[in-house]
C-alpha positions in Angstrom: -9.0 -3.2 -28.5 -8.0 -2.1 -25.0 -6.2 -4.5 -22.7 -8.2 -5.6 -19.7 -7.2 -5.9 -16.1 -6.0 -9.2 -14.7 -8.0 -10.3 -11.7 -6.3 -11.8 -8.6 -8.0 -13.3 -5.6 -6.3 -13.3 -2.2 -7.2 -14.8 1.2 -5.1 -12.7 3.5 -4.7 -13.5 7.2 -3.4 -10.4 9.1 -1.7 -10.7 12.5 -0.7 -7.1 13.3 1.1 -7.2 16.7 1.5 -3.4 16.6 -2.2 -2.7 16.5 -3.5 -5.9 18.1 -5.5 -6.6 14.9 -6.1 -10.2 13.9 -8.5 -10.8 11.0 -8.9 -12.7 7.7 -9.8 -10.9 4.5 -11.0 -12.2 1.1 -9.7 -9.7 -1.4 -10.1 -9.1 -5.1 -7.3 -7.2 -6.8 -7.3 -6.0 -10.4 -3.9 -5.5 -12.0 -4.0 -2.7 -14.6 -2.2 -3.7 -17.8 0.4 -1.0 -17.1 1.0 -2.1 -13.5 3.9 -4.3 -12.5 3.5 -7.5 -10.4 5.6 -5.8 -7.7 3.2 -2.8 -7.5 0.2 -5.2 -7.3 1.9 -6.8 -4.3 2.8 -3.5 -2.7 -1.0 -2.6 -2.8 -1.7 -5.9 -1.0 1.1 -5.0 1.6 -0.4 -1.6 2.1 -3.8 -3.2 2.8 -2.2 -5.6 5.3 -0.5 -2.7 7.1 -3.8 -0.8 7.5 -6.2 -3.7 7.5 -9.8 -2.8 8.5 -13.2 -4.2 7.5 -14.0 -0.9 5.8 -10.7 -0.3 4.0 -11.2 -0.8 0.3 -9.3 -0.8 -3.0 -10.3 1.8 -5.5 -9.9 2.1 -9.2 -6.4 3.5 -8.5 -4.4 3.8 -11.7 -7.6 4.3 -13.7 -8.7 7.4 -11.7 -6.7 10.5 -10.9 -9.2 11.5 -8.1 -8.9 8.3 -6.1 -6.1 6.8 -4.1 -5.1 3.1 -4.2 -7.0 2.4 -1.0 -9.2 4.4 1.2 -11.2 4.2 4.4 -14.4 6.2 4.6 -16.8 6.7 7.4 -20.6 6.2 7.2 -21.1 9.8 6.0 -18.7 9.4 3.1 -15.8 11.4 4.6 -12.3 10.0 3.8 -10.6 9.0 7.0 -7.5 7.4 5.4 -6.1 7.9 1.9 -3.4 5.4 0.9 -1.2 5.9 -2.2 2.0 4.3 -3.6 5.2 5.7 -5.1 6.5 9.1 -5.9 3.5 11.3 -6.4 3.5 14.9 -7.5 2.9 17.6 -4.9 -0.5 18.6 -6.5 -1.9 15.2 -5.9 -0.6 15.0 -2.3 -1.9 18.5 -1.5 -5.3 17.5 -2.8 -5.2 14.2 -0.8 -4.2 16.0 2.4 -7.1 18.4 1.9 -9.6 15.6 1.4 -8.6 13.0 4.0 -7.9 13.1 7.7 -4.8 11.0 7.2 -2.7 10.3 4.1 -0.1 7.5 3.9 2.2 7.1 0.9 4.2 3.9 0.7 7.4 4.3 -1.3 9.0 1.1 -2.6 11.9 1.9 -5.0 14.6 3.3 -2.7 17.0 5.0 -5.1 14.3 6.9 -7.0 12.4 7.6 -3.8 15.5 9.2 -2.2 15.8 11.5 -5.1 12.1 12.3 -5.1 12.2 13.0 -1.3 15.2 15.3 -1.6 13.3 17.3 -4.3 10.0 17.5 -2.4 10.9 17.4 1.3 10.6 21.1 2.0 7.2 21.5 0.4 5.7 18.3 1.8 6.7 18.9 5.4 3.9 21.4 5.8 1.3 18.7 5.6 0.6 17.6 9.2 -1.7 14.7 8.1 0.9 13.2 5.7 2.9 10.1 6.5 5.6 8.6 4.2 6.9 5.1 4.7 9.6 3.2 2.7 9.0 -0.5 2.1 12.2 -2.5 1.5 12.4 -6.2 0.8 15.0 -7.9 3.0 16.8 -10.8 1.3 16.8 -12.1 -2.2 13.2 -13.3 -2.5 10.9 -10.6 -3.9 7.2 -10.1 -3.5 6.7 -11.3 -7.1 7.5 -14.9 -5.9 4.3 -15.0 -4.0 2.0 -14.0 -6.8 -0.6 -16.5 -8.1 -4.1 -15.8 -9.6 -5.5 -17.3 -6.3 -3.3 -16.6 -3.3 -3.5 -17.7 0.4 -1.2 -15.4 2.3 -0.4 -14.6 5.9 0.9 -11.2 7.0 2.6 -10.8 10.3 3.5 -7.3 11.4 5.8 -6.5 14.3 8.7 -4.2 15.1 8.6 -2.3 11.8 8.7 -5.5 9.7 6.1 -7.4 7.7 6.5 -11.1 7.0 4.3 -12.1 4.0 4.1 -15.8 3.4 2.4 -18.6 1.5 2.7 -22.3 2.2 6.2 -22.4 0.6 8.1 -19.2 1.4 8.3 -16.0 3.3 9.2 -12.5 2.1 10.3 -10.0 4.7 9.8 -6.3 4.3 11.2 -3.5 6.5 8.9 -0.5 7.1 10.9 2.7 7.5 9.0 5.8 8.6 10.4 8.7 6.5 7.9 11.4 7.6 4.9 11.7 9.8 
């Protein structure tokens, strides 16, 4: 019998000082059995950084032809393709061909640095690709915020994101590697 996804509900209030975007979102996230809690929360962070009423989670890990999140217009064109981690060039080439803008959020610095060194020359030809490294500042990780039902507030300013619940705050630095 196959393992089923674990469902998480999040009420996310976004205060994005960079974009002047202030909105609340009621989100449902499904964590694939092979997905870590950290990766689940990175998906939530990626949503907060690009929050929009039409931004949506996809089947992600379950589908090779879909990103983690995307934003489509009324005619079905992909305006924004958001993925996570160190992807192969073939997937990135395909994404850059399908979407107006592609953002990849990296979150494991050591392995991401090795990956970037290996792929830098080939990826720099994609003008619609952006790479950003997300690094937790301090000892408290994103996993500490996880509950099956979450009420979170994300504040974004000066290349940092503060994600908090009623008890604690986790700070992430957003470092632009390529755009």
